[in-house]
C-alpha positions as semicolon CSV with decimal commas, in nm:
position;residue;x (nm);y (nm);z (nm)
1;M;0,004;0,003;0,000
2;E;0,139;0,335;-0,100
3;K;0,183;0,578;0,183
4;E;0,016;0,920;0,208
5;K;0,247;1,204;0,101
6;R;0,118;1,459;0,350
7;T;0,248;1,476;0,711
8;A;0,093;1,286;1,004
9;L;0,135;1,421;1,353
10;V;0,144;1,186;1,655
11;W;0,025;1,362;1,972
12;F;0,184;1,194;2,272
13;R;-0,012;1,199;2,599
14;N;0,024;0,925;2,857
15;D;0,182;0,685;2,602
16;L;0,546;0,796;2,618
17;R;0,722;0,516;2,436
18;I;0,800;0,398;2,084
19;R;0,754;0,026;2,148
20;D;0,403;-0,119;2,135
21;Q;0,263;0,232;2,072
22;H;-0,046;0,209;1,851
23;S;-0,068;0,573;1,739
24;L;0,293;0,585;1,625
25;Y;0,271;0,245;1,460
26;A;-0,047;0,340;1,267
27;A;0,098;0,676;1,153
28;L;0,421;0,517;1,026
29;N;0,230;0,254;0,836
30;S;0,018;0,509;0,655
31;Y;0,232;0,824;0,611
32;S;0,579;0,885;0,469
33;K;0,626;1,197;0,679
34;V;0,567;1,187;1,054
35;V;0,623;1,437;1,341
36;A;0,557;1,394;1,710
37;Y;0,424;1,638;1,965
38;Y;0,416;1,674;2,340
39;S;0,283;1,966;2,540
40;F;0,379;2,052;2,898
41;D;0,024;2,182;2,940
42;P;0,056;2,491;3,171
43;R;-0,268;2,391;3,343
44;H;-0,093;2,079;3,480
45;Y;0,156;2,298;3,678
46;K;-0,092;2,539;3,838
47;K;-0,271;2,502;4,172
48;T;-0,591;2,304;4,193
49;P;-0,898;2,439;4,375
50;W;-0,773;2,239;4,679
51;G;-0,453;2,441;4,687
52;F;-0,206;2,176;4,562
53;T;0,012;2,205;4,255
54;K;-0,154;1,967;4,010
55;T;0,181;1,812;3,911
56;G;0,443;1,835;4,173
57;S;0,824;1,816;4,144
58;H;0,859;1,438;4,196
59;R;0,630;1,339;3,910
60;A;0,741;1,623;3,684
61;Q;1,106;1,515;3,724
62;F;1,016;1,159;3,622
63;L;0,818;1,298;3,328
64;I;1,108;1,512;3,203
65;E;1,338;1,210;3,219
66;T;1,083;1,004;3,031
67;L;1,053;1,266;2,757
68;A;1,430;1,302;2,726
69;E;1,449;0,931;2,647
70;L;1,145;0,942;2,413
71;Q;1,290;1,234;2,221
72;Y;1,616;1,041;2,167
73;A;1,430;0,721;2,063
74;L;1,217;0,910;1,815
75;Q;1,525;1,076;1,674
76;Q;1,666;0,728;1,595
77;L;1,350;0,679;1,386
78;N;1,418;1,018;1,219
79;I;1,112;1,168;1,384
80;T;1,119;1,504;1,557
81;L;0,950;1,543;1,892
82;I;0,810;1,896;1,916
83;I;0,826;2,007;2,277
84;D;0,565;2,273;2,356
85;R;0,454;2,463;2,664
86;K;0,123;2,591;2,518
87;M;-0,213;2,433;2,589
88;P;-0,235;2,144;2,338
89;E;-0,554;2,271;2,178
90;E;-0,357;2,583;2,084
91;G;-0,009;2,436;2,020
92;L;-0,141;2,158;1,797
93;L;-0,337;2,405;1,584
94;Y;-0,022;2,604;1,521
95;W;0,190;2,304;1,419
96;I;-0,085;2,139;1,213
97;E;-0,118;2,456;1,008
98;K;0,259;2,523;0,984
99;L;0,345;2,168;0,874
100;G;0,041;2,109;0,656
101;V;-0,058;1,807;0,865
102;G;-0,321;1,575;0,715
103;A;-0,384;1,343;1,009
104;L;-0,360;1,359;1,387
105;Y;-0,294;1,032;1,579
106;F;-0,342;1,011;1,955
107;Q;-0,434;0,790;2,244
108;K;-0,799;0,810;2,337
109;E;-0,873;0,951;2,688
110;W;-1,210;0,976;2,858
111;T;-1,177;1,183;3,170
112;Q;-1,329;1,532;3,142
113;E;-1,023;1,756;3,102
114;E;-0,868;1,538;2,834
115;F;-1,201;1,489;2,657
116;D;-1,259;1,866;2,644
117;I;-0,920;1,929;2,478
118;E;-0,997;1,665;2,208
119;N;-1,342;1,827;2,143
120;K;-1,189;2,175;2,111
121;L;-0,941;2,042;1,857
122;K;-1,213;1,878;1,655
123;E;-1,426;2,198;1,659
124;S;-1,126;2,412;1,554
125;L;-1,014;2,181;1,277
126;S;-1,358;2,065;1,162
127;N;-1,295;1,881;0,835
128;Q;-0,939;2,005;0,772
129;I;-0,762;1,692;0,894
130;T;-0,834;1,325;0,975
131;F;-0,844;1,221;1,341
132;Y;-0,730;0,876;1,447
133;S;-0,760;0,783;1,814
134;C;-0,728;0,450;1,982
135;Y;-0,757;0,293;2,326
136;D;-0,394;0,205;2,419
137;Q;-0,384;0,201;2,801
138;F;-0,552;-0,133;2,862
139;L;-0,455;-0,492;2,913
140;F;-0,789;-0,612;2,778
141;H;-0,891;-0,390;2,482
142;P;-1,245;-0,240;2,525
143;E;-1,357;-0,398;2,198
144;E;-1,278;-0,744;2,331
145;L;-1,455;-0,738;2,668
146;P;-1,720;-1,010;2,722
147;F;-1,982;-0,732;2,796
148;Q;-2,067;-0,377;2,690
149;I;-1,920;-0,097;2,904
150;E;-2,264;-0,003;3,032
151;N;-2,294;-0,363;3,168
152;L;-1,952;-0,360;3,334
153;P;-1,980;-0,550;3,666
154;E;-1,964;-0,326;3,976
155;V;-1,767;-0,591;4,166
156;F;-1,404;-0,652;4,059
157;T;-1,408;-1,030;4,105
158;Q;-1,693;-1,071;3,855
159;F;-1,506;-0,852;3,605
160;R;-1,181;-1,042;3,656
161;K;-1,331;-1,386;3,617
162;Q;-1,521;-1,303;3,296
163;C;-1,222;-1,133;3,136
164;E;-0,983;-1,418;3,229
165;K;-1,221;-1,670;3,071
166;Q;-1,343;-1,479;2,769
167;S;-1,094;-1,199;2,681
168;H;-0,737;-1,211;2,562
169;V;-0,431;-0,982;2,570
170;R;-0,323;-0,864;2,227
171;P;0,032;-0,940;2,113
172;L;0,294;-0,663;2,100
173;L;0,323;-0,460;1,785
174;P;0,617;-0,519;1,551
175;T;0,937;-0,314;1,588
176;L;0,929;0,017;1,394
177;S;1,157;0,098;1,098
178;P;1,316;0,445;1,069
179;L;1,186;0,698;0,819
180;A;1,415;0,877;0,573
181;K;1,656;1,124;0,737
182;D;1,498;1,419;0,560
183;N;1,186;1,364;0,773
184;L;1,357;1,536;1,069
185;L;1,267;1,899;1,122
186;E;1,552;2,148;1,127
187;Q;1,429;2,317;1,440
188;Q;1,564;2,192;1,774
189;F;1,341;2,146;2,073
190;H;1,450;2,156;2,435
191;L;1,290;2,012;2,744
192;P;1,204;2,249;3,030
193;S;1,363;2,228;3,373
194;L;1,160;2,200;3,692
195;S;1,217;2,572;3,755
196;D;1,090;2,648;3,401
197;L;0,765;2,483;3,506
198;G;0,756;2,685;3,827
199;L;0,852;2,388;4,046
200;A;1,119;2,347;4,312
201;E;1,422;2,129;4,243
202;K;1,424;1,811;4,453
203;T;1,728;1,628;4,595
204;P;1,681;1,253;4,570
205;H;1,620;1,111;4,921
206;P;1,870;0,841;5,024
207;N;1,595;0,632;5,184
208;S;1,358;0,634;4,883
209;A;1,197;0,305;4,788
210;F;1,168;0,450;4,435
211;P;1,515;0,585;4,335
212;F;1,446;0,519;3,962
213;K;1,450;0,746;3,660
214;G;1,185;0,788;3,390
215;G;1,195;0,644;3,041
216;H;1,112;0,329;2,848
217;L;1,462;0,186;2,875
218;Q;1,465;0,255;3,245
219;G;1,139;0,069;3,276
220;L;1,283;-0,228;3,085
221;E;1,586;-0,224;3,314
222;R;1,358;-0,249;3,614
223;L;1,170;-0,539;3,451
224;K;1,503;-0,716;3,387
225;H;1,618;-0,663;3,744
226;Y;1,293;-0,761;3,917
227;F;1,213;-1,056;3,687
228;W;1,530;-1,202;3,547
229;E;1,828;-1,094;3,754
230;T;1,686;-1,130;4,109
231;Q;1,376;-1,348;4,026
232;K;1,189;-1,147;4,289
233;L;0,879;-1,190;4,081
234;S;0,854;-1,546;4,212
235;F;0,798;-1,404;4,560
236;Y;0,584;-1,101;4,473
237;K;0,269;-1,219;4,659
238;Q;0,464;-1,274;4,982
239;T;0,650;-0,941;4,969
240;R;0,406;-0,700;4,800
241;N;0,286;-0,554;5,132
242;G;0,639;-0,450;5,229
243;L;0,733;-0,096;5,322
244;V;1,113;-0,059;5,305
245;G;1,346;-0,105;5,009
246;I;1,324;-0,119;4,636
247;D;1,233;-0,483;4,583
248;Y;0,933;-0,555;4,803
249;S;0,714;-0,482;4,495
250;S;0,767;-0,451;4,123
251;K;0,756;-0,066;4,127
252;L;0,638;-0,070;3,760
253;S;0,342;0,159;3,822
254;A;0,527;0,483;3,746
255;W;0,633;0,368;3,393
256;L;0,280;0,234;3,340
257;A;0,128;0,562;3,454
258;N;0,287;0,784;3,187
259;G;0,297;0,503;2,932
260;A;0,668;0,452;2,919
261;L;0,575;0,078;2,950
262;S;0,251;-0,066;2,821
263;A;0,049;-0,311;3,029
264;R;0,083;-0,561;2,745
265;E;0,467;-0,548;2,761
266;I;0,457;-0,633;3,129
267;Y;0,199;-0,915;3,076
268;W;0,395;-1,083;2,802
269;E;0,719;-1,054;3,001
270;I;0,549;-1,230;3,295
271;R;0,430;-1,506;3,058
272;A;0,789;-1,545;2,924
273;Y;0,916;-1,565;3,286
274;E;0,658;-1,830;3,369
275;K;0,780;-2,039;3,072
276;E;1,147;-2,004;3,143
277;I;1,176;-1,971;3,523
278;K;0,865;-2,049;3,721
279;K;0,484;-2,009;3,719
280;N;0,328;-1,973;4,059
281;E;0,081;-1,770;4,260
282;S;0,318;-1,470;4,265
283;T;0,356;-1,450;3,892
284;Y;-0,023;-1,464;3,861
285;W;-0,062;-1,197;4,127
286;L;0,121;-0,938;3,919
287;I;-0,120;-1,011;3,635
288;F;-0,405;-0,984;3,890
289;E;-0,282;-0,630;3,977
290;L;-0,274;-0,534;3,607
291;I;-0,633;-0,648;3,583
292;W;-0,722;-0,426;3,881
293;R;-0,559;-0,137;3,697
294;D;-0,773;-0,215;3,392
295;Y;-1,083;-0,235;3,606
296;F;-1,045;0,118;3,746
297;K;-0,998;0,247;3,388
298;F;-1,317;0,072;3,280
299;I;-1,506;0,200;3,587
300;A;-1,402;0,557;3,485
301;L;-1,509;0,487;3,129
302;K;-1,850;0,369;3,248
303;H;-1,919;0,616;3,524
304;Q;-1,740;0,922;3,372
305;N;-1,741;1,228;3,608
306;S;-1,901;1,034;3,895
307;I;-1,547;0,927;3,998
308;F;-1,471;1,294;4,087
309;Q;-1,800;1,355;4,277
310;L;-1,822;1,354;4,657
311;G;-2,075;1,071;4,660
312;G;-1,868;0,870;4,415
313;I;-2,022;0,614;4,186
314;L;-2,251;0,494;4,469
315;K;-2,392;0,846;4,519
316;Q;-2,338;0,796;4,892
317;N;-2,442;1,082;5,121
318;Y;-2,182;1,075;5,403
319;H;-2,110;1,373;5,624
320;W;-1,764;1,496;5,514
321;K;-1,551;1,765;5,680
322;N;-1,309;2,017;5,538
323;E;-1,094;2,114;5,842
324;V;-0,777;2,281;5,717
325;R;-0,572;2,205;6,033
326;E;-0,655;1,835;6,014
327;I;-0,567;1,822;5,645
328;E;-0,236;1,995;5,710
329;N;-0,155;1,758;5,997
330;W;-0,224;1,461;5,765
331;I;-0,006;1,604;5,485
332;N;0,285;1,685;5,719
333;G;0,278;1,358;5,917
334;N;0,147;1,528;6,232
335;T;-0,146;1,297;6,321
336;A;-0,197;1,075;6,631
337;E;-0,092;0,771;6,429
338;P;0,285;0,716;6,380
339;F;0,217;0,470;6,098
340;V;0,017;0,726;5,903
341;N;0,281;0,993;5,977
342;A;0,568;0,784;5,846
343;N;0,383;0,709;5,522
344;M;0,292;1,072;5,469
345;I;0,647;1,192;5,532
346;E;0,776;0,931;5,287
347;L;0,532;1,058;5,022
348;K;0,631;1,423;5,077
349;K;1,004;1,353;5,067
350;T;1,015;1,097;4,779
351;G;0,690;1,100;4,577
352;W;0,642;0,735;4,664
353;M;0,428;0,534;4,905
354;S;0,366;0,161;4,925
355;N;0,027;0,018;4,839
356;R;-0,022;-0,083;5,204
357;G;0,059;0,271;5,314
358;R;-0,181;0,427;5,060
359;Q;-0,473;0,222;5,185
360;N;-0,401;0,308;5,547
361;V;-0,351;0,680;5,506
362;A;-0,657;0,710;5,284
363;S;-0,867;0,511;5,533
364;Y;-0,746;0,740;5,815
365;F;-0,830;1,052;5,615
366;A;-1,177;0,936;5,511
367;K;-1,293;0,700;5,786
368;E;-1,119;0,838;6,098
369;C;-1,116;1,211;6,024
370;Y;-1,423;1,212;5,794
371;L;-1,247;1,459;5,563
372;D;-1,358;1,508;5,203
373;W;-1,180;1,217;5,031
374;R;-1,135;1,420;4,710
375;I;-0,889;1,647;4,891
376;G;-0,678;1,345;4,978
377;A;-0,700;1,230;4,617
378;A;-0,594;1,571;4,490
379;Y;-0,289;1,567;4,726
380;F;-0,189;1,225;4,592
381;E;-0,220;1,360;4,239
382;S;0,020;1,637;4,325
383;Q;0,275;1,415;4,494
384;L;0,277;1,063;4,350
385;I;0,536;0,981;4,080
386;D;0,308;0,704;3,965
387;Y;-0,016;0,902;3,965
388;D;-0,279;0,755;3,734
389;V;-0,616;0,935;3,733
390;H;-0,828;0,617;3,715
391;S;-0,639;0,412;3,976
392;N;-0,608;0,712;4,208
393;Y;-0,970;0,810;4,212
394;G;-1,085;0,449;4,191
395;N;-0,883;0,355;4,498
396;W;-0,986;0,659;4,698
397;M;-1,351;0,593;4,625
398;Y;-1,303;0,230;4,722
399;V;-1,150;0,323;5,056
400;A;-1,387;0,606;5,130
401;G;-1,687;0,374;5,083
402;V;-1,828;0,545;4,772
403;G;-1,674;0,309;4,510
404;N;-1,643;-0,055;4,420
405;D;-1,622;-0,208;4,769
406;P;-1,950;-0,358;4,884
407;R;-1,803;-0,416;5,228
408;D;-1,712;-0,049;5,298
409;R;-1,415;-0,142;5,517
410;K;-1,222;0,066;5,761
411;F;-0,856;-0,003;5,836
412;K;-0,754;-0,045;6,199
413;I;-0,430;0,153;6,175
414;K;-0,254;0,024;6,488
415;L;-0,321;-0,333;6,395
416;Q;-0,198;-0,275;6,042
417;A;0,123;-0,114;6,176
418;E;0,173;-0,408;6,408
419;R;0,119;-0,659;6,126
420;Y;0,320;-0,492;5,849
421;D;0,582;-0,298;6,056
422;K;0,611;-0,514;6,362
423;A;0,961;-0,405;6,459
424;G;0,883;-0,038;6,370
425;K;1,163;-0,020;6,116
426;F;0,960;0,174;5,862
427;Q;0,818;0,416;6,121
428;R;1,165;0,487;6,263
429;L;1,306;0,538;5,914
430;W;1,066;0,818;5,824
431;N;0,962;0,966;6,158
432;Q;1,331;1,036;6,229
433;N;1,416;1,174;5,885
434;T;1,180;1,473;5,872
435;L;1,460;1,727;5,837
436;F;1,611;1,585;5,517
437;E;1,485;1,781;5,215
């Protein structure tokens, strides 16, 4: 098939890789000229209505590292990555007109802010160019679910069992071939620094459980270490509730969150490991966690803006508070619970918190203090390196009793600390390191 002579533009969002990247693959298969685009949307670096910077320094640093690697990888394919700091609905219009772009390829998003940007672009460009969007965040593609989205089960176990029996994970896409060298633009594009984005520089904390850098190759290195070099994957189920160190869990969530790794890549690497090394409950459990991640994405797709509402998808009418002092005490690790404090200090200093910690601090915030759970979710958005809108709000709703947990549980913090930090190592590590910035 002869390729289209006009230029295609690939708009990168949370799919920051060249491997198993459907938008890039489709554009290269149909067009002889391709450029790529990424915007550091200025709205992402401003304060939210809750008073937190939407994207804080920890995640922004990981993002900048990811884009540095993506820019280099695209250059090897003779594709220029345009780095912009305008709102994408403005920046894309400029470059589409300047380069005579005939088609725009991008990953489909469905939360309100992203959806609005897409609609503005379509209104502005009307019939001038062709739009190609695809779902590229999932393990199980939406078209291959055993039910329609409107019939998505409200209980995870039902979803999981049906998908495991009736759905399949698509194979990885073939490796891409470079375009001709004259495809590169003459203009050079530079990544912003944290200070350019209005953020404070951060010194890596020596006790961080997540001392990793962003980028696809860095994600592959982590896979190699956790799966093949140490074979820690074989013990994941036993260690996943750990609190100290880099290897108690896979730590793959940050690369998944900005799309430096695809869920499919991780899935097929697990399957290869099971064939060559060992298949056990632990190897399955990492797939189980990928399915949970999918589930929260599908819940957001089904319920749309309800995931951001106070009553959640259950429309629950609890009495929530908004006490500034209590919120600040939680953020700064100044509560009556040392276990909560240690986790919150770790988050503030490093941008990371264990899954066990997240559940406990969220339960304390919503079920002990009765504070508006959306404020806690917004703070996580600001701080977490691995922030993912669907998992974040899905988990907060779940813990707050307004989401997909029919049991509406409340964590007993002292018992949790005793069980998961019996010797107090984690609490001592962070409650004694509050001065290190």
